[in-house]
N, C-alpha and C positions, 0 to 999 in steps of 0.2 A: 504494499498501500503506498501511495505518495507519503501518507502522513508519518509513515517510518523515517523520509529521506528529512521530514522537518517542513515539508514543503505548506505550507493549507491548503483545502480542497479549494477558498476563495480564488486562491491567487492561481490555479489553474486554469478555472470556470473562467478568470478572469482574460488572462493569457489565451482560451479557448477561442472565445468570441471576442477578441479582436484581430485574430487572426483567418476566423472565418470572415467577420470583416473587410479584411482585409481585402481576401481570395473574391466576395462576392462583386467589392468596387470594379471587381479590374476585369470581369469575367461579365454583368449585366451592368446596365443603364439603373439603375436604381431609383433612380429621380424620377423616371417617367414608369415606374413598375409598381405592380403592389401586391410590399413582402408580407403572408402571410401563413406564419410560424406554429409550427401542430409544439404543443408541448406536455410533456409525460410527468408522472410526479419524481422521478428521479433523476439521477445527475446530468442524464444525455436531456432530462428537460427542463433541470438547471441552466446548464446550458445555452437550451434555447430563450429563455425567458433573460439571462444577460445580454443574448444577441440582438434578444430587444430593445434592451437598456443601451444600446451601444450605437443603433440605428435607427432610434428613434423621432432623429431630422426626416428620416422620408415615409414616416409615419406606420410603424405596421401593426398586423395583429395578430395577435395571438389567439389560437386556439386551444384549450387547457384542458387536460379530458383527466377526468378522478377527481381526487377529494384533497384539497389545499393541505389538510390537514396533516396530510402522510408525504411533505414535501422535509426532505435535509432543514436543516438550522441555512448551508449556503443558499439553501435556492428560496425558500422564504424570504431571506433577502432579499435577492434578485425580484422576486414577486411584489415585493414590497415596493420597492424603487418604480417598478412600473406602475402599479394599477391606477397611476393616478396622469399618466404620463401614456399609455400605450392603451389599447380598446381588449378588454379581457373578454371572448367568448367563454364559457366553461361547459365538460357536455359531462356530465355523469351518467347518461347510461346511453343508452342506444339513441333511441329517439331521438333525443338533443341534438344530433350531426341532420336528420333528418331533417331539422326546423332553419338550417346554413346554408344558404345561392351568393354565388358570388355573379356583379354585372359582367353580363358579355362584354366582349369585343377591346376589355382592358389585359394589356399585357400582365402577370401573374406570375412571380417566381414564390415557388412552395418549396417549406422547412420543416424535415421531418426532425423534429428533437424529440422524442417519444417513448423511445424504450433503450438505442443504443445496446452496450454489450451487458444489458443487465437481464436479458431475454430467460423468461425458466418455461421450460414445455410449451407449448400450445397456446397459442392465445386466447383473453377471454374476451369478452362485451363489455364495454365498446368500442374496442384497440379493435374488433375485428373490423369493425363495420368503418370506424376513424378509417383504416390503413385504405379499406376498400374506397373511402371519398374519396381518400386522397391521389388515391392513383386511378380515381376518374377522372379528375378537371384536367385542362387544359390547362398550360402552364411550363413552366420551366420549374425539374425537383431537383432535392437537395437534402441531401442525409447528412446528417451531424454522427461523425466518429463510425457509424454504422448504418448500414437500410436497416428499421425496427423489424423484426422479423428475421433475421438472419443472424444464426450462431457463430459468434468470434473464430472459434476454432475449427471448427469443422465444416463452414459455411451451409453447411444444413438450412432452411428456410421454411419457416411457417405459412402457413396458404390461409390467407393472403401474408403478402413483406410486401415494404417501402418497394416502387419500380423507382429509384433516382437515376436521373441523368446526369451527378456528379455527388461522389462523394468527399468528405473532407475530412478526412481518419486522422485520427491525432498520434505521434510517435512515433508508432512505427507502423510497418503492412501486416497486419492481422492477416494470421494465414486463411481467416473465410474469405476475404477478402480479392484472394489470387484471384476467382474470378470472375471478378471488376474493373481489375486491375487498367484498363483502360482509361475506367473514368472514373478513378482514384486519386485525390491530393491527399498527399503526408505534410502534417504540420507538424514544427515542434511548440507543446506545448509548455515549454521549460522543464518535464520531467529528466530525473538523473538518466543515467545511459541503461542502472542495472533495472529501474522501476519494473518497467514492465515483468522481469524474470521471478519476482516476487508475488507476483497476483495466485 
């Protein structure tokens, strides 16, 4: 764990968000696009919340899936940073996602910060419905660290899993991403070289 190296989770989240923001700015015209960030309750979702704060000038929308009480302390802090600055739509049950629709004819960038490496077993609702909804949208799709539903070690994918155009992964290329290497960018978020061996 990064904590064992004296690196605060908050710093890693900060580093990830700033590095992802730079990549998005280099690849997309953010000021003429609508940024929609899908966040879960784990660390991946915390990165998405921090990214929303970083990019608040381009007026992103956050779709938050789950219960806010389940957020880690770092993620709660990131949530509180954006709650008055960025619209947050909460999805607690599958039917909530059916109430969301986006205007046609706009350029969209959809960010997947739903699960990341935290996947355990098959997906439950409302995540399955949310991922189907994510995949059905017209626009550019970017996953933070891993497409949600992909096992980082084996490359096994749940059904459904997020089908992204770009994967911005942290620290090193996880074995499960080998099949998606052509659309994966690896970023340095300040983890020491040995950190990944301690997982």
